[in-house]
C-alpha positions in Angstrom: -13.5 -32.3 66.7 -14.1 -29.1 64.3 -17.1 -30.0 62.4 -14.9 -28.5 59.4 -12.3 -31.2 59.9 -13.7 -33.2 56.9 -14.1 -33.4 53.5 -16.6 -30.7 52.0 -16.8 -28.2 49.2 -16.8 -24.7 48.8 -20.3 -24.2 47.9 -21.1 -23.3 43.8 -21.5 -26.5 41.7 -21.9 -27.0 37.7 -25.2 -26.8 35.9 -28.4 -25.9 36.6 -30.1 -28.8 38.0 -30.3 -28.9 41.8 -31.8 -32.1 42.5 -28.8 -33.9 40.5 -26.6 -31.8 42.3 -27.8 -32.2 45.9 -28.1 -36.0 45.4 -24.1 -35.9 44.8 -23.0 -34.0 46.9 -24.8 -35.5 49.6 -23.9 -39.4 48.7 -20.1 -38.2 48.2 -19.7 -36.5 51.4 -20.5 -38.3 53.9 -19.4 -36.0 56.7 -19.8 -32.8 56.0 -22.3 -32.1 52.6 -23.1 -28.7 51.7 -26.0 -26.6 50.2 -25.2 -26.4 46.3 -24.9 -22.7 44.3 -25.9 -23.3 40.6 -24.6 -20.0 39.3 -25.3 -20.8 35.5 -29.2 -20.3 36.6 -28.4 -16.5 36.4 -29.5 -13.7 38.0 -29.7 -14.8 42.1 -28.2 -17.8 41.8 -24.5 -16.2 41.9 -22.7 -15.6 45.5 -23.7 -11.9 45.5 -27.1 -13.0 43.9 -27.6 -15.4 46.9 -27.6 -12.6 49.5 -31.2 -11.5 47.7 -32.3 -14.5 49.1 -31.1 -14.0 52.7 -30.9 -10.4 53.5 -33.6 -9.2 55.6 -34.8 -5.9 54.9 -32.8 -5.0 52.1 -33.8 -5.5 48.4 -31.3 -6.1 45.0 -31.7 -5.5 42.3 -29.6 -5.5 39.0 -27.2 -3.2 37.0 -24.8 -3.5 34.2 -22.3 -4.0 36.5 -23.8 -6.6 39.0 -26.4 -5.9 41.7 -27.7 -2.6 43.6 -29.0 -2.2 47.1 -33.2 -1.4 45.9 -35.8 0.9 47.6 -38.3 -2.5 47.6 -38.0 -6.0 46.6 -38.7 -6.5 43.2 -38.0 -9.4 40.4 -34.6 -10.1 41.3 -35.3 -10.5 45.0 -38.4 -12.5 44.8 -36.1 -14.9 41.9 -33.2 -15.0 44.6 -35.6 -16.2 47.0 -37.2 -19.0 44.9 -34.0 -20.4 43.6 -32.7 -21.1 47.6 -36.0 -22.0 48.1 -35.2 -25.0 45.2 -32.4 -25.5 46.5 -33.5 -26.1 50.3 -36.0 -28.3 48.8 -33.1 -30.4 46.5 -31.2 -31.1 50.0 -34.0 -32.3 52.0 -35.4 -34.8 49.2 -31.3 -36.0 48.9 -31.3 -35.9 52.8 -34.3 -38.1 53.6 -33.2 -41.0 50.4 -29.5 -40.9 51.5 -30.6 -41.7 54.9 -29.6 -38.5 56.6 -32.0 -37.8 59.4 -30.6 -39.7 62.4 -26.6 -39.9 61.2 -25.3 -37.0 63.0 -24.0 -35.4 60.3 -23.8 -31.6 60.0 -24.5 -29.9 56.9 -22.9 -26.4 55.6 -24.4 -23.5 54.0 -23.0 -20.1 52.7 -23.0 -17.0 52.1 -21.3 -14.3 51.0 -19.3 -12.4 54.1 -19.9 -8.7 55.1 -17.7 -7.1 53.5 -17.4 -8.9 50.0 -20.9 -8.3 50.2 -20.7 -4.5 51.0 -17.7 -4.6 48.4 -20.0 -6.0 45.4 -23.4 -4.3 45.8 -23.8 -0.8 44.8 -25.9 2.3 46.2 -28.1 4.1 44.1 -25.3 6.2 43.4 -23.7 4.0 41.7 -20.9 4.0 44.7 -20.1 0.4 46.5 -21.8 0.2 49.6 -18.2 -0.3 51.3 -17.8 3.7 50.7 -21.2 4.4 53.4 -20.3 3.2 56.6 -23.9 3.5 57.5 -24.6 0.7 54.7 -22.1 -1.4 55.6 -23.8 -1.7 59.0 -26.7 -2.3 57.7 -26.0 -4.9 55.4 -23.9 -6.4 57.9 -26.9 -7.0 60.9 -29.2 -8.1 58.1 -27.0 -10.3 56.5 -26.4 -11.6 59.9 -30.5 -12.1 60.5 -30.9 -13.7 57.3 -28.3 -16.2 57.5 -29.3 -17.1 61.5 -32.7 -17.6 59.7 -31.6 -19.3 56.5 -29.4 -22.2 59.6 -32.8 -22.6 61.5 -34.5 -23.0 58.8 -32.7 -25.5 56.9 -31.1 -27.7 60.9 -35.1 -27.6 61.4 -35.9 -29.5 58.0 -33.0 -31.4 58.2 -33.1 -32.3 62.0 -29.1 -32.0 62.2 -26.6 -29.0 62.9 -26.0 -26.6 60.3 -22.7 -24.9 60.1 -21.8 -21.4 58.2 -19.6 -20.3 55.8 -18.6 -17.1 54.4 -17.1 -16.5 51.8 -14.7 -13.1 51.4 -13.0 -13.4 48.4 -12.7 -9.3 48.7 -11.5 -9.3 52.2 -7.5 -8.7 51.8 -8.5 -6.3 48.8 -10.6 -4.5 50.9 -8.1 -4.0 53.9 -5.2 -3.3 51.8 -7.4 -0.8 50.0 -7.2 -2.2 46.2 -10.6 -1.8 45.6 -11.0 0.4 42.4 -13.7 3.1 42.8 -16.1 4.8 40.0 -13.6 6.8 39.0 -10.2 7.5 39.8 -10.8 11.0 41.3 -13.9 8.3 43.5 -10.9 6.0 45.3 -12.8 3.4 47.9 -10.3 4.0 50.8 -9.1 0.5 53.0 -11.6 -0.9 55.5 -9.8 -0.7 58.9 -8.8 -3.6 60.5 -10.7 -3.4 63.5 -13.9 -2.8 62.0 -13.7 -5.6 59.6 -13.1 -7.3 62.8 -16.3 -6.1 64.5 -18.3 -7.0 61.2 -17.4 -10.3 60.6 -17.7 -11.1 64.3 -21.0 -9.6 64.1 -22.2 -12.2 61.4 -20.5 -14.9 63.4 -22.3 -14.5 66.6 -25.1 -13.9 64.4 -24.9 -17.6 62.8 -25.0 -19.3 66.4 -22.8 -21.8 65.2 -19.6 -22.8 63.7 -18.7 -20.6 61.5 -16.4 -20.7 58.2 -14.4 -18.2 56.8 -13.4 -18.9 52.9 -11.0 -17.2 50.7 -8.8 -17.9 47.5 -7.2 -14.7 47.6 -3.5 -14.3 48.2 -2.1 -13.0 51.0 -4.5 -13.4 53.5 -5.2 -11.1 56.5 -3.7 -13.7 59.0 -3.8 -10.2 61.6 -7.8 -9.9 61.0 -8.2 -13.7 61.0 -6.6 -14.7 64.5 -8.1 -11.9 66.4 -12.2 -12.6 65.2 -14.2 -15.1 66.0 -14.3 -17.2 63.0 -13.9 -20.8 64.4 -12.2 -22.3 60.9 -10.4 -20.7 57.5 -10.7 -22.3 54.0 -8.0 -21.6 51.7 -6.8 -22.1 48.6 -3.7 -24.2 49.4 -1.4 -22.8 46.0 -2.1 -19.4 47.4 -0.2 -20.0 50.9 3.7 -18.3 50.5 6.1 -18.1 53.1 4.4 -15.2 54.7 1.3 -17.2 55.5 2.5 -20.3 57.6 3.3 -18.3 60.6 0.0 -17.2 60.6 -1.6 -20.3 59.9 0.2 -21.6 62.8 -1.1 -19.2 64.9 -4.2 -20.1 63.4 -4.3 -23.5 64.3 -2.5 -23.2 68.0 -5.7 -21.2 69.1 -7.5 -24.3 68.7 -9.2 -23.9 65.4 -9.4 -25.6 62.0 -8.5 -24.8 58.5 -10.0 -26.7 55.4 -7.1 -26.9 52.6 -8.5 -26.3 48.9 -6.2 -29.1 47.4 -7.7 -30.6 44.4 -7.8 -28.7 41.6 -11.4 -26.9 39.9 -11.1 -28.3 36.7 -9.9 -31.7 35.4 -6.0 -32.1 35.1 -3.7 -33.6 32.9 -2.8 -35.8 35.4 -5.1 -36.9 38.3 -3.6 -37.0 42.0 -4.7 -40.0 44.3 -6.3 -39.9 47.4 -3.2 -40.6 48.7 -1.1 -38.0 47.5 -3.9 -35.1 48.1 -3.6 -36.2 52.1 0.0 -36.1 51.9 0.0 -32.6 50.7 -2.1 -31.7 53.6 0.0 -33.0 56.1 3.1 -31.5 54.4 1.4 -28.1 55.1 0.8 -28.8 58.8 4.1 -30.3 59.3 5.9 -27.2 57.9 4.1 -25.3 60.5 5.1 -27.8 63.1 1.4 -28.9 63.8 1.4 -32.2 65.5 0.2 -35.2 63.2 -2.3 -36.7 66.0 -3.6 -33.4 65.7 -4.3 -33.5 62.4 -7.1 -35.7 62.0 -9.3 -32.9 64.6 -8.0 -29.9 63.1 -7.9 -30.0 59.1 -10.5 -30.7 56.3 -10.2 -31.3 52.8 -12.0 -29.5 49.4 -11.9 -28.6 46.3 -9.1 -25.3 45.7 -12.3 -23.3 45.0 -15.9 -23.1 43.6 -16.6 -26.0 40.9 -19.1 -23.9 38.8 -16.9 -23.6 35.7 -16.0 -27.6 36.3 -17.2 -30.2 34.3 -20.0 -32.3 35.9 -17.9 -35.5 35.5 -14.8 -33.7 37.2 -17.2 -31.9 39.8 -18.2 -35.6 41.1 -14.4 -37.0 41.0 -13.3 -34.0 42.8 -15.6 -34.3 45.9 -14.9 -38.3 45.9 -11.5 -37.4 45.7 -11.9 -35.0 48.5 -13.3 -37.3 50.8 -11.1 -40.3 50.4 -8.5 -38.1 51.0 -9.7 -36.3 54.3 -10.7 -39.9 55.5 -7.2 -40.9 54.9 -6.1 -37.6 57.1 -8.4 -38.8 59.9 -7.9 -42.2 59.9 -4.2 -42.7 60.6 -2.3 -39.4 59.7 1.2 -40.5 60.8 1.0 -43.0 58.3 0.7 -40.7 55.5 
């Protein structure tokens, strides 16, 4: 059974209190809690900023458009490392209070994927790092090593298995050549599929554990995902169109898992029940002809995307709803 056939969160969480967030996530998500990200804390706390606390021998700094690769570690890199350490301390405390040691349940950590990271980080000349093949290779290697160290540290401190999620919201755009350059005269050429697969596989191999790739974007590159070494895919179910179902079916047929983002990231006018969320998950696998008997081992449930923009109240409700829906899928999918 895949570790990702469970309820989990995408990663980001509202507010700026890591201990409170960790208590909720560890308490509500019984099978796959995650290390929270709190982007409201500012520089170094968002998806790309967190990479500053993970990369090995590569530093980052801020520029008006976001982050840039820096010649040496400075205040931004030190802040990213400090915030990450604070988050690890918080989940360790929550884990101890909740009786996590000895429970056998894994924990998930998140990091930007190599292509999104290279697309979001600037070089010294202002261009995306993605435009420089050497810079891309260096970033992927540094990321793979940093994530491996991060995962190993958390596994040691929690005495449990730690799995990894790579966030790749820009993967589809990078492959399709839709990313903008500094000017119209400096286009960002599309990333070759074989190159993308190589970068992803390096990061998967470096993680040394089960790896999930998350993307909320439309037009997922199923050919790339199928040929890569990733173990599972996390998608916003509302983005799935007719063109996605064949690719999703082939991905599941290859023995891998999917986490369906089915719970909205902000409080809806009418809240769905856990049974309705579970039914929505099973309806997707029914459509692609996947047997219900296998669903419990291959399908997880999550919010549609990160919860950084949610209210604190809804974030707690959302992950609890995911947990109850995932329980229903795991216990008796035939009855849904």
